TIMI-2910 file (N, C-alpha, C, CB; in pm, 1 decimal, decimal comma, always signed):
<rs>
+----------+----------+----------+----------+----------+----------+----------+----------+----------+----------+----------+----------+------+
!      n_x !      n_y !      n_z !     ca_x !     ca_y !     ca_z !      c_x !      c_y !      c_z !     cb_x !     cb_y !     cb_z ! resn !
+----------+----------+----------+----------+----------+----------+----------+----------+----------+----------+----------+----------+------+
!    +84,9 !   -117,3 !     +0,0 !     +0,0 !     +0,0 !     +0,0 !    +89,5 !   +123,6 !     +0,0 !    -96,6 !     -0,2 !   +122,3 !  Met !
!    +56,4 !   +220,4 !    -82,3 !   +135,8 !   +343,0 !    -89,8 !   +106,8 !   +434,9 !    +29,1 !   +107,6 !   +416,8 !   -221,7 !  Ser !
!   +199,8 !   +523,9 !    +55,8 !   +181,5 !   +619,6 !   +164,5 !    +58,4 !   +706,0 !   +139,5 !   +306,3 !   +707,9 !   +180,3 !  Phe !
!    +39,1 !   +749,5 !    +16,3 !    -75,4 !   +835,8 !    -17,1 !   -208,6 !   +768,7 !    +14,4 !    -71,2 !   +874,2 !   -164,7 !  Ser !
!   -214,9 !   +636,4 !     +0,0 !   -339,1 !   +564,3 !    +28,3 !   -371,3 !   +564,1 !   +177,6 !   -329,5 !   +420,8 !    -22,9 !  Ala !
!   -272,3 !   +587,1 !   +262,4 !   -293,8 !   +590,4 !   +407,2 !   -347,5 !   +725,2 !   +455,8 !   -164,3 !   +558,5 !   +479,0 !  Leu !
!   -342,1 !   +826,3 !   +369,8 !   -386,8 !   +961,0 !   +407,1 !   -537,6 !   +970,8 !   +385,3 !   -311,4 !  +1070,7 !   +324,3 !  Leu !
!   -612,9 !   +927,2 !   +483,3 !   -758,1 !   +911,2 !   +469,0 !   -839,0 !  +1028,7 !   +523,4 !   -801,6 !   +785,7 !   +538,4 !  Val !
!   -772,9 !  +1128,5 !   +579,9 !   -841,4 !  +1245,5 !   +634,5 !   -809,9 !  +1368,7 !   +550,7 !   -801,2 !  +1268,8 !   +781,4 !  His !
!   -888,5 !  +1471,5 !   +567,4 !   -862,0 !  +1600,8 !   +503,0 !   -838,6 !  +1705,3 !   +611,2 !   -980,2 !  +1643,2 !   +409,4 !  Ser !
!   -731,7 !  +1782,0 !   +595,5 !   -699,6 !  +1891,1 !   +687,4 !   -698,4 !  +2021,3 !   +611,0 !   -563,6 !  +1867,8 !   +757,4 !  Leu !
!   -744,3 !  +2127,1 !   +674,6 !   -726,6 !  +2261,2 !   +619,6 !   -613,5 !  +2326,0 !   +697,4 !   -859,3 !  +2346,7 !   +627,9 !  Thr !
!   -507,5 !  +2362,7 !   +627,8 !   -389,8 !  +2422,4 !   +691,6 !   -395,7 !  +2573,3 !   +672,1 !   -256,9 !  +2363,6 !   +632,8 !  Ile !
!   -382,5 !  +2646,6 !   +782,5 !   -377,4 !  +2792,4 !   +779,6 !   -241,6 !  +2838,1 !   +831,1 !   -492,5 !  +2854,4 !   +864,2 !  His !
!   -179,0 !  +2931,6 !   +757,6 !    -51,1 !  +2988,6 !   +798,6 !    -65,2 !  +3138,2 !   +818,5 !    +58,3 !  +2958,3 !   +694,9 !  Asn !
!    +22,1 !  +3193,9 !   +902,1 !    +22,4 !  +3338,2 !   +925,5 !    +82,5 !  +3410,9 !   +805,8 !   +100,6 !  +3372,6 !  +1054,0 !  Leu !
!    +17,7 !  +3519,0 !   +765,1 !    +67,9 !  +3603,9 !   +657,5 !    +54,6 !  +3749,6 !   +700,5 !     -9,1 !  +3577,5 !   +523,8 !  Val !
!   +129,8 !  +3836,8 !   +634,2 !   +120,0 !  +3979,1 !   +663,6 !    -13,4 !  +4031,0 !   +612,3 !   +238,0 !  +4057,7 !   +600,4 !  Ala !
!    -83,7 !  +4101,1 !   +698,5 !   -213,4 !  +4156,2 !   +661,3 !   -203,9 !  +4307,1 !   +647,0 !   -320,3 !  +4118,9 !   +765,1 !  Gly !
!   -298,4 !  +4376,5 !   +701,3 !   -301,5 !  +4522,8 !   +697,4 !   -196,3 !  +4578,2 !   +792,9 !   -442,8 !  +4576,6 !   +734,2 !  Ala !
!   -193,0 !  +4708,4 !   +802,4 !   -101,7 !  +4772,3 !   +897,1 !   -184,1 !  +4845,7 !  +1002,5 !     -3,9 !  +4870,6 !   +824,1 !  Thr !
!   -126,8 !  +4853,9 !  +1122,8 !   -196,7 !  +4926,5 !  +1228,8 !   -169,8 !  +5076,1 !  +1214,4 !   -152,4 !  +4876,0 !  +1369,2 !  Asp !
!   -221,5 !  +5156,6 !  +1304,6 !   -209,5 !  +5301,9 !  +1293,1 !    -66,1 !  +5350,9 !  +1308,9 !   -297,0 !  +5368,6 !  +1395,9 !  Arg !
!    +23,3 !  +5263,0 !  +1353,4 !   +164,3 !  +5300,2 !  +1368,1 !   +249,3 !  +5250,2 !  +1252,2 !   +219,3 !  +5245,8 !  +1498,6 !  Tyr !
!   +185,3 !  +5187,9 !  +1152,4 !   +256,7 !  +5138,9 !  +1035,9 !   +313,3 !  +4999,0 !  +1051,1 !   +365,9 !  +5231,6 !  +1003,5 !  Gly !
!   +281,8 !  +4930,5 !  +1160,3 !   +329,8 !  +4793,8 !  +1181,8 !   +237,6 !  +4694,1 !  +1111,4 !   +338,3 !  +4761,9 !  +1333,5 !  Asn !
!   +299,5 !  +4591,9 !  +1050,2 !   +219,3 !  +4489,0 !   +985,5 !   +146,5 !  +4405,0 !  +1090,1 !   +307,5 !  +4399,6 !   +896,6 !  Glu !
!    +22,8 !  +4371,5 !  +1059,2 !    -57,5 !  +4285,5 !  +1146,2 !    -65,5 !  +4149,3 !  +1079,8 !   -201,1 !  +4345,5 !  +1171,7 !  Ile !
!    -23,8 !  +4046,5 !  +1151,8 !    -32,9 !  +3911,9 !  +1096,7 !   -176,1 !  +3861,2 !  +1106,5 !    +63,2 !  +3816,3 !  +1169,8 !  Glu !
!   -215,3 !  +3787,4 !  +1004,4 !   -348,6 !  +3728,1 !  +1000,2 !   -337,9 !  +3589,6 !   +938,5 !   -447,9 !  +3817,4 !   +919,8 !  Thr !
!   -442,3 !  +3510,2 !   +948,8 !   -440,9 !  +3375,9 !   +890,8 !   -478,2 !  +3382,1 !   +743,9 !   -537,0 !  +3282,4 !   +966,4 !  Trp !
!   -410,2 !  +3302,9 !   +661,5 !   -444,9 !  +3296,5 !   +519,4 !   -574,4 !  +3217,5 !   +501,7 !   -329,9 !  +3232,0 !   +437,2 !  Asp !
!   -621,3 !  +3206,6 !   +378,0 !   -748,3 !  +3139,2 !   +349,3 !   -740,5 !  +2989,3 !   +375,8 !   -789,2 !  +3163,7 !   +204,7 !  Ala !
!   -622,0 !  +2934,3 !   +374,6 !   -604,1 !  +2791,9 !   +402,9 !   -606,7 !  +2706,8 !   +277,9 !   -710,2 !  +2744,4 !   +497,5 !  Gly !
!   -548,4 !  +2589,6 !   +289,8 !   -545,5 !  +2492,8 !   +180,7 !   -584,7 !  +2356,6 !   +237,6 !   -403,9 !  +2487,5 !   +112,2 !  Val !
!   -668,6 !  +2284,5 !   +163,3 !   -715,2 !  +2152,8 !   +207,3 !   -625,3 !  +2046,8 !   +144,5 !   -865,7 !  +2129,3 !   +168,3 !  Val !
!   -567,6 !  +1960,4 !   +230,2 !   -476,3 !  +1856,3 !   +183,5 !   -507,7 !  +1724,3 !   +254,1 !   -328,7 !  +1897,5 !   +208,0 !  Leu !
!   -469,8 !  +1611,7 !   +191,3 !   -489,5 !  +1482,3 !   +257,0 !   -390,1 !  +1463,9 !   +371,2 !   -475,3 !  +1367,7 !   +155,4 !  Pro !
!   -432,2 !  +1392,7 !   +473,9 !   -347,8 !  +1368,7 !   +591,0 !   -396,7 !  +1243,3 !   +661,2 !   -349,1 !  +1490,9 !   +688,1 !  Ala !
!   -321,7 !  +1202,5 !   +760,3 !   -365,4 !  +1095,8 !   +850,7 !   -352,7 !  +1151,4 !   +991,4 !   -280,4 !   +962,6 !   +832,2 !  Arg !
!   -460,4 !  +1143,5 !  +1068,4 !   -462,9 !  +1195,0 !  +1205,4 !   -486,4 !  +1076,5 !  +1298,2 !   -573,9 !  +1305,8 !  +1224,2 !  Val !
!   -401,1 !  +1065,7 !  +1400,7 !   -412,9 !   +955,6 !  +1496,0 !   -414,2 !  +1008,9 !  +1637,8 !   -298,2 !   +855,3 !  +1478,0 !  Glu !
!   -499,3 !   +951,0 !  +1720,2 !   -497,9 !   +981,4 !  +1863,1 !   -369,2 !   +924,2 !  +1920,2 !   -624,5 !   +922,9 !  +1936,7 !  Gln !
!   -299,9 !  +1001,1 !  +2001,7 !   -176,6 !   +952,9 !  +2062,6 !   -209,6 !   +886,1 !  +2196,0 !    -74,9 !  +1069,2 !  +2082,5 !  Met !
!   -135,9 !   +781,7 !  +2228,2 !   -157,3 !   +714,8 !  +2356,2 !    -37,0 !   +738,3 !  +2447,2 !   -181,5 !   +563,0 !  +2335,6 !  Asp !
!    -42,2 !   +688,4 !  +2567,4 !    +62,4 !   +713,1 !  +2666,7 !   +197,7 !   +659,1 !  +2622,8 !    +23,7 !   +651,2 !  +2799,1 !  Ala !
!   +200,1 !   +554,3 !  +2542,4 !   +326,7 !   +496,2 !  +2499,1 !   +397,6 !   +582,4 !  +2395,4 !   +303,4 !   +358,0 !  +2442,8 !  Leu !
!   +324,1 !   +668,0 !  +2326,1 !   +385,6 !   +753,1 !  +2224,5 !   +384,6 !   +899,4 !  +2268,6 !   +312,5 !   +737,5 !  +2090,1 !  Thr !
!   +394,1 !   +921,7 !  +2397,0 !   +401,1 !  +1055,4 !  +2456,0 !   +273,4 !  +1135,2 !  +2438,6 !   +515,0 !  +1131,3 !  +2396,1 !  Leu !
!   +166,0 !  +1070,6 !  +2401,2 !    +39,1 !  +1140,2 !  +2393,5 !    -16,2 !  +1157,9 !  +2533,7 !    -60,8 !  +1064,1 !  +2303,9 !  Gly !
!    -92,3 !  +1263,3 !  +2549,7 !   -146,6 !  +1286,7 !  +2682,1 !   -258,5 !  +1388,5 !  +2674,5 !    -37,3 !  +1333,7 !  +2778,4 !  Arg !
!   -335,6 !  +1393,0 !  +2778,8 !   -431,1 !  +1501,2 !  +2795,7 !   -393,0 !  +1570,5 !  +2924,6 !   -580,5 !  +1449,7 !  +2798,3 !  Glu !
!   -360,9 !  +1697,5 !  +2914,7 !   -321,9 !  +1775,1 !  +3030,8 !   -443,4 !  +1847,5 !  +3085,8 !   -210,0 !  +1874,7 !  +2995,5 !  Leu !
!   -461,8 !  +1842,3 !  +3214,6 !   -566,7 !  +1920,8 !  +3278,2 !   -496,6 !  +2030,5 !  +3355,7 !   -659,0 !  +1832,7 !  +3371,6 !  Ile !
!   -517,7 !  +2153,6 !  +3311,5 !   -446,8 !  +2268,9 !  +3363,2 !   -542,0 !  +2351,3 !  +3449,8 !   -388,5 !  +2354,4 !  +3247,6 !  Ile !
!   -491,7 !  +2453,3 !  +3514,0 !   -575,1 !  +2542,4 !  +3595,9 !   -702,8 !  +2582,1 !  +3522,6 !   -496,3 !  +2668,1 !  +3634,9 !  Asp !
!   -805,8 !  +2612,0 !  +3599,1 !   -934,5 !  +2656,7 !  +3548,0 !  -1002,0 !  +2552,1 !  +3460,1 !   -917,0 !  +2784,5 !  +3470,5 !  Arg !
!   -969,2 !  +2427,1 !  +3479,7 !  -1030,0 !  +2319,5 !  +3403,1 !  -1000,3 !  +2330,6 !  +3254,0 !  -1179,2 !  +2318,5 !  +3425,4 !  Asp !
!   -880,4 !  +2377,6 !  +3219,8 !   -836,3 !  +2381,8 !  +3081,0 !   -780,3 !  +2245,3 !  +3043,9 !   -730,3 !  +2493,8 !  +3058,7 !  Thr !
!   -820,5 !  +2193,2 !  +2927,6 !   -775,3 !  +2062,6 !  +2883,5 !   -703,5 !  +2075,3 !  +2749,7 !   -893,5 !  +1964,7 !  +2872,8 !  Arg !
!   -591,6 !  +2004,1 !  +2736,1 !   -519,7 !  +1998,1 !  +2609,4 !   -512,8 !  +1853,1 !  +2565,4 !   -377,3 !  +2059,7 !  +2621,7 !  Gln !
!   -553,8 !  +1826,7 !  +2443,3 !   -549,1 !  +1693,8 !  +2385,2 !   -452,6 !  +1697,2 !  +2267,9 !   -690,6 !  +1645,8 !  +2340,9 !  Thr !
!   -369,5 !  +1592,3 !  +2254,9 !   -266,2 !  +1587,6 !  +2152,0 !   -295,0 !  +1476,3 !  +2052,2 !   -128,0 !  +1567,8 !  +2215,2 !  Phe !
!   -269,8 !  +1506,3 !  +1925,5 !   -288,7 !  +1411,0 !  +1816,5 !   -163,7 !  +1413,6 !  +1728,4 !   -417,5 !  +1444,6 !  +1733,1 !  Leu !
!   -139,0 !  +1304,4 !  +1654,9 !    -26,1 !  +1298,9 !  +1562,4 !    -78,9 !  +1304,5 !  +1420,0 !    +58,9 !  +1170,5 !  +1584,8 !  Arg !
!     -7,9 !  +1380,1 !  +1333,5 !    -50,9 !  +1399,6 !  +1195,5 !    +61,9 !  +1357,6 !  +1101,1 !    -91,7 !  +1547,7 !  +1170,4 !  Val !
!    +25,0 !  +1290,4 !   +992,1 !   +116,8 !  +1253,6 !   +885,2 !    +67,6 !  +1321,3 !   +758,3 !   +126,3 !  +1097,6 !   +867,4 !  Phe !
!   +159,2 !  +1381,7 !   +682,1 !   +123,3 !  +1447,4 !   +555,6 !   +235,4 !  +1427,9 !   +454,1 !    +95,5 !  +1599,1 !   +577,4 !  Met !
!   +203,7 !  +1455,8 !   +327,9 !   +306,3 !  +1451,2 !   +222,8 !   +418,7 !  +1549,1 !   +256,1 !   +244,7 !  +1484,4 !    +83,7 !  Glu !
!   +538,5 !  +1522,3 !   +206,6 !   +657,7 !  +1600,9 !   +240,6 !   +648,8 !  +1746,5 !   +196,4 !   +779,2 !  +1538,0 !   +178,7 !  Ala !
!   +568,7 !  +1776,1 !    +95,2 !   +561,8 !  +1913,3 !    +43,8 !   +446,9 !  +1995,1 !   +104,2 !   +547,3 !  +1910,3 !   -106,7 !  Asp !
!   +384,0 !  +1945,4 !   +209,7 !   +273,1 !  +2018,1 !   +273,3 !   +323,9 !  +2148,7 !   +334,3 !   +205,2 !  +1930,4 !   +382,5 !  Ala !
!   +252,4 !  +2258,6 !   +312,8 !   +296,3 !  +2390,2 !   +362,2 !   +258,9 !  +2412,0 !   +509,4 !   +234,8 !  +2501,6 !   +276,5 !  Pro !
!   +321,7 !  +2338,9 !   +598,4 !   +290,5 !  +2347,3 !   +740,6 !   +419,0 !  +2378,2 !   +817,2 !   +225,1 !  +2214,9 !   +792,0 !  Val !
!   +405,2 !  +2459,5 !   +922,8 !   +520,7 !  +2491,5 !  +1007,4 !   +474,8 !  +2498,8 !  +1152,5 !   +587,7 !  +2626,0 !   +963,5 !  Asn !
!   +565,3 !  +2531,7 !  +1240,6 !   +537,0 !  +2532,8 !  +1383,2 !   +437,1 !  +2637,8 !  +1428,2 !   +661,9 !  +2552,2 !  +1456,5 !  Gly !
!   +403,2 !  +2732,8 !  +1341,5 !   +305,9 !  +2836,7 !  +1375,1 !   +170,7 !  +2815,6 !  +1307,9 !   +360,3 !  +2971,7 !  +1336,8 !  Leu !
!   +158,0 !  +2708,8 !  +1231,6 !    +34,1 !  +2681,6 !  +1158,4 !    -77,1 !  +2637,3 !  +1252,9 !    +57,7 !  +2574,5 !  +1051,3 !  Ser !
!   -198,7 !  +2654,4 !  +1205,1 !   -312,8 !  +2591,9 !  +1271,3 !   -383,8 !  +2509,0 !  +1165,6 !   -409,8 !  +2699,0 !  +1336,8 !  Lys !
!   -449,8 !  +2402,8 !  +1209,3 !   -520,0 !  +2315,1 !  +1116,6 !   -663,1 !  +2296,2 !  +1164,1 !   -448,0 !  +2178,9 !  +1103,5 !  Val !
!   -750,5 !  +2273,3 !  +1069,3 !   -890,7 !  +2243,4 !  +1098,1 !   -913,6 !  +2098,9 !  +1054,2 !   -990,0 !  +2344,2 !  +1024,3 !  Ile !
!   -961,7 !  +2017,1 !  +1147,5 !   -989,5 !  +1876,7 !  +1119,2 !  -1123,2 !  +1840,7 !  +1182,0 !   -875,6 !  +1784,1 !  +1172,6 !  Trp !
!  -1214,8 !  +1799,4 !  +1098,9 !  -1349,6 !  +1759,6 !  +1143,5 !  -1412,3 !  +1864,3 !  +1234,4 !  -1344,0 !  +1625,3 !  +1216,4 !  Glu !
!  -1397,0 !  +1991,9 !  +1197,4 !  -1456,1 !  +2101,6 !  +1272,8 !  -1378,4 !  +2142,4 !  +1397,0 !  -1593,1 !  +2064,9 !  +1312,1 !  Gly !
!  -1267,0 !  +2077,1 !  +1424,6 !  -1185,2 !  +2108,3 !  +1541,8 !  -1066,0 !  +2193,4 !  +1499,0 !  -1137,1 !  +1978,2 !  +1612,6 !  Arg !
!  -1038,9 !  +2301,2 !  +1572,0 !   -922,8 !  +2385,8 !  +1544,6 !   -806,9 !  +2337,7 !  +1630,2 !   -954,0 !  +2536,4 !  +1572,4 !  Thr !
!   -696,6 !  +2302,2 !  +1565,2 !   -580,5 !  +2244,7 !  +1631,3 !   -456,9 !  +2328,9 !  +1600,5 !   -559,3 !  +2098,1 !  +1587,2 !  Leu !
!   -368,9 !  +2343,7 !  +1698,3 !   -243,1 !  +2417,0 !  +1680,3 !   -129,8 !  +2316,7 !  +1660,6 !   -214,0 !  +2510,4 !  +1802,5 !  Glu !
!    -39,7 !  +2346,8 !  +1567,5 !    +79,5 !  +2264,0 !  +1551,4 !   +165,2 !  +2283,3 !  +1674,8 !   +158,6 !  +2300,3 !  +1420,6 !  Val !
!   +211,6 !  +2173,8 !  +1733,2 !   +289,2 !  +2176,1 !  +1857,3 !   +434,3 !  +2140,1 !  +1824,8 !   +229,3 !  +2077,2 !  +1963,5 !  Asp !
!   +517,1 !  +2241,5 !  +1797,0 !   +656,0 !  +2218,5 !  +1757,0 !   +670,2 !  +2215,6 !  +1606,1 !   +707,7 !  +2088,3 !  +1816,4 !  Gly !
!   +792,6 !  +2213,0 !  +1558,8 !   +816,8 !  +2209,4 !  +1414,6 !   +792,9 !  +2068,4 !  +1360,0 !   +960,7 !  +2255,8 !  +1382,5 !  Glu !
!   +733,3 !  +2057,7 !  +1240,8 !   +712,7 !  +1925,9 !  +1179,9 !   +846,4 !  +1857,2 !  +1150,8 !   +630,8 !  +1939,2 !  +1050,3 !  Pro !
!   +849,1 !  +1725,4 !  +1169,3 !   +968,3 !  +1646,0 !  +1138,9 !   +960,1 !  +1599,3 !   +994,4 !   +981,9 !  +1524,3 !  +1235,9 !  Ala !
!  +1067,0 !  +1623,5 !   +919,2 !  +1076,2 !  +1576,9 !   +781,1 !  +1137,2 !  +1437,4 !   +784,9 !  +1161,7 !  +1675,1 !   +691,5 !  Asp !
!  +1054,2 !  +1335,4 !   +764,2 !  +1099,3 !  +1196,6 !   +771,3 !  +1148,4 !  +1154,8 !   +633,3 !   +984,9 !  +1102,0 !   +821,2 !  Val !
!  +1272,5 !  +1107,6 !   +627,4 !  +1334,6 !  +1072,1 !   +499,5 !  +1342,7 !   +921,6 !   +482,5 !  +1474,1 !  +1133,2 !   +488,8 !  Ala !
!  +1343,7 !   +878,9 !   +356,7 !  +1373,2 !   +739,5 !   +325,1 !  +1511,7 !   +736,7 !   +260,7 !  +1263,3 !   +676,2 !   +229,9 !  Asp !
!  +1546,8 !   +634,2 !   +190,5 !  +1680,2 !   +623,9 !   +130,7 !  +1705,4 !   +720,8 !    +16,6 !  +1701,7 !   +485,9 !    +81,6 !  Gly !
!  +1601,7 !   +783,5 !    -36,1 !  +1613,8 !   +871,2 !   -151,4 !  +1604,9 !  +1018,8 !   -113,0 !  +1506,8 !   +837,9 !   -252,5 !  Val !
!  +1522,0 !  +1052,5 !    -17,0 !  +1502,3 !  +1192,0 !    +23,9 !  +1382,1 !  +1203,3 !   +115,3 !  +1484,4 !  +1283,3 !    -98,7 !  Gly !
!  +1321,9 !  +1321,5 !   +116,7 !  +1205,6 !  +1344,9 !   +202,0 !  +1092,1 !  +1249,6 !   +164,9 !  +1158,5 !  +1491,3 !   +190,4 !  Ser !
!  +1035,7 !  +1183,6 !   +264,5 !   +925,7 !  +1090,8 !   +240,0 !   +792,8 !  +1149,2 !   +284,7 !   +950,9 !   +958,9 !   +311,2 !  His !
!   +787,8 !  +1201,9 !   +409,4 !   +664,0 !  +1260,6 !   +459,8 !   +695,1 !  +1350,4 !   +579,3 !   +562,4 !  +1150,0 !   +499,2 !  His !
!   +595,4 !  +1427,8 !   +620,8 !   +604,4 !  +1510,2 !   +740,8 !   +526,6 !  +1442,4 !   +852,4 !   +550,7 !  +1654,1 !   +714,9 !  Leu !
!   +578,5 !  +1457,0 !   +973,2 !   +510,9 !  +1403,6 !  +1090,1 !   +517,0 !  +1510,8 !  +1198,6 !   +576,1 !  +1268,5 !  +1138,2 !  Glu !
!   +402,6 !  +1541,1 !  +1259,4 !   +400,3 !  +1644,1 !  +1362,2 !   +284,9 !  +1620,4 !  +1458,5 !   +389,4 !  +1783,2 !  +1298,9 !  Phe !
!   +293,5 !  +1688,3 !  +1571,1 !   +190,7 !  +1677,7 !  +1674,7 !   +108,2 !  +1805,7 !  +1673,0 !   +254,1 !  +1653,4 !  +1816,2 !  Arg !
!    -20,7 !  +1789,7 !  +1696,1 !   -110,6 !  +1904,9 !  +1710,5 !   -179,2 !  +1895,1 !  +1844,6 !   -215,4 !  +1911,2 !  +1594,9 !  Val !
!   -223,9 !  +2011,0 !  +1894,2 !   -295,3 !  +2010,1 !  +2021,7 !   -423,9 !  +2089,8 !  +2010,3 !   -207,2 !  +2066,8 !  +2134,2 !  Lys !
!   -521,1 !  +2045,2 !  +2087,4 !   -649,4 !  +2114,2 !  +2097,6 !   -663,0 !  +2157,9 !  +2243,0 !   -770,7 !  +2021,9 !  +2052,0 !  Glu !
!   -691,1 !  +2286,2 !  +2261,5 !   -706,6 !  +2340,0 !  +2397,1 !   -851,7 !  +2377,7 !  +2416,9 !   -613,3 !  +2463,1 !  +2421,4 !  Thr !
!   -909,9 !  +2329,0 !  +2524,9 !  -1048,9 !  +2360,7 !  +2559,0 !  -1055,7 !  +2410,8 !  +2702,2 !  -1140,7 !  +2237,1 !  +2540,1 !  Lys !
!  -1151,6 !  +2495,7 !  +2728,7 !  -1174,8 !  +2542,8 !  +2864,9 !  -1115,6 !  +2676,1 !  +2894,5 !  -1122,2 !  +2446,4 !  +2960,5 !  Gly !
+----------+----------+----------+----------+----------+----------+----------+----------+----------+----------+----------+----------+------+
</rs>
């Protein structure tokens, strides 16, 4: 089975871009329109460093692992939309290589509630 066949989910990736300027002439960053790409999203378990953190004020963070094609435009500041859930990329994506070159990207995302 090819790697592409394993990408059974769709993610919308949003990246920060320069938007308008404020009254002092500083650029204001905003989210771009986003691009929809195939991905694989997996719930992480305790053995793979997945966790749900319960923080002050009953804030909860849930972590998921994402796999995407190597050329996906995602970075450590991106946010993704998956099945109506807004998730933040947690750290820089890892470029996983095979014997020839870049094979795919692998990264963790988090959802914060509360």
